[in-house]
N, C-alpha and C positions, 0 to 999 in steps of 0.2 A: 308187913315187916319181912316176910320171906323173900319177896322180890328184891328188896333193897339188899338183903344179905347175899342173895345169889348174884346180884350185879356186882357187889363189892368183891365177892369171891372170884368172879369172872375177870374183873379188872386186875386184881392182885395176881391171878394166874398168868394173865397176859403180860403184866409188868415183869414178872420173874423170867418168863421166856424171852421177852424183849431185852432185858438186861444181859442175860446169858449170850444173846446174839450180838450185843454191842450197840444197842440203840443210843442215839444221841439224846442229850438232855431236852432239847426242844420237842422231839417226838415223844419222849417219855412223859413230858408234862401234858401233851395232848391226850394221851391214853388216861393219865391220872384224872384229867378234867372231864372225861366222858361221863355223862349222867345216865346214859341209856345204851341199849344195844344199837339203836339207830345212830347214836353219836360214834360208837366204836366202828361201825361200818363206814361212816364218813371219813374217819381217820384212816381206815384201811384203804379206801379208794384213792387217797392222796399218796399212798406208799405201796401200791400193789407189787411193784418189782422188788423192793427191799423185803417185803413180807414173804414173797415167793422164794427169794434166794435164802432166806433165813427160816423158812418153814413156820412162820409165825401164825398164819391163818391156814393151818393144814386142813385137808378135807375132813378129817376126823373131828377137829376142833370146831369147824364151821357146822357140820352136821349136829354135833352135840349142843351147840349154843345158839343157833339162829334158825328161825322158821323159814321155810321156802318163800312164804309171802313177804317177809321182811327183806330177805335177800333180793327177790325180784323187784321190789320197790326201788332198790338201788342199782338195778341192772346186773346183779350178781346171780349166776346160776351154778349149781353144783350137781353133777351126775344127772343131767337133764337133757331132753331133746328141746332145742331152742330154734324158733323161727322168729326172725327179727327184721324189721324194716325201719331204717332211719333212727335207730336208738342212739341217743347222745353218747352213752358210755355203756359198755358191756364187759363183764368179766366172766370167763368160763373157767370153772374149777373142776377138778376131779376128772370124770369121764363124760363130759358133755359131747353131744353131736349137734352141730349148729349149721343152719343155713341163714346167712346174714346178707341183707341187701342194704346198700347205702346209695341213695339215688336222689334225683331232683333237688339239687343244691343242698343235700343233707351233709351234716358234719358228724362223724363218729370217731370215737376212741375205743379200740377193742383190745382186750388182753386175753390171750388164749394160753392157759396153763395146764399143768397136770398131764393127763393123757387125753385131753380134749381134742376133737377134730372139728374143723370149721371149713365150710365152703363160703367164700365171701365174694360178692359181686359189687363193684363200685362203678357207678355210671351217672350220666346226666348232670355234669358239673358238680359232682359231690367231692368231698374231701374226707379221706379216711386215714387214721393213724393206727397201725396194727403192731402189737407187741407179742412176739412169740417166745414162750418160756417153757422150760422143763421138757417134757416129751410130747408137746403139742404138735399137731399136724394141720397144715393149712393148704387149701387150694384157693387160688386168687384169680379173679377175672376182672379186668378193668376196660372200660370203654366210654365213649361219648364225653370227651373233654373232662374226664375226672382226674383227680390227683390222689395218689396213694403213697404213704411212707410206711415202710416195714422196718421195725427195729427188731432184729433177731438176736436173742440171747442164747437160746438153745432150741431144741425141737426141730421140726422139718417144714420147709416151705416146699410142698410136693409138686405144685404145678402153678405156673404163671402164664396167663393168657392176657394179651392186651392189644388194643387196636392202635393205629397211628396217632390218634388224638389224645390218648390217655398219658398222663405223666406218672412216672414211677420212680421211687428212690428206695434203695435197699441199704440198710446200715447194719453191719455185723457189730454186736455189742458184747463180744466175749470179754469177760473181766475176771 
């Protein structure tokens, strides 16, 4: 019974924060229908940018409510050192330090938020979508007929290195 009460309390807390932030009814119902922390993380992963802008899944909230194992199952890391190769989706929260490789026809979607820092290498016909938010810092290297799209909301793209075969697109998303 304690787990159900804690889950209900967690969802109610999240709903109140989301309402104050102006969440739409569709997303509110997704939170209301979540039956587990696993479900809540699935909802979060479809709205990382909105949650980041509205501080819905703050570092403190995530630390208090989700185990590192459950977070990592979903590709979410908080205040961690991360080494990743061809992960489908990665979210860096808090103060992560990451070395991420996307290669050999890999396809990755990467969110770097908080004060996280990432060095990302994209190569070997890979495709990578990178979203930079808050105070994040990114160094990016592209080569070997790869394609990278960077959506910059805030933070810093510190360094870009690319060879002539790599395709790159940078989009400033200031809103």
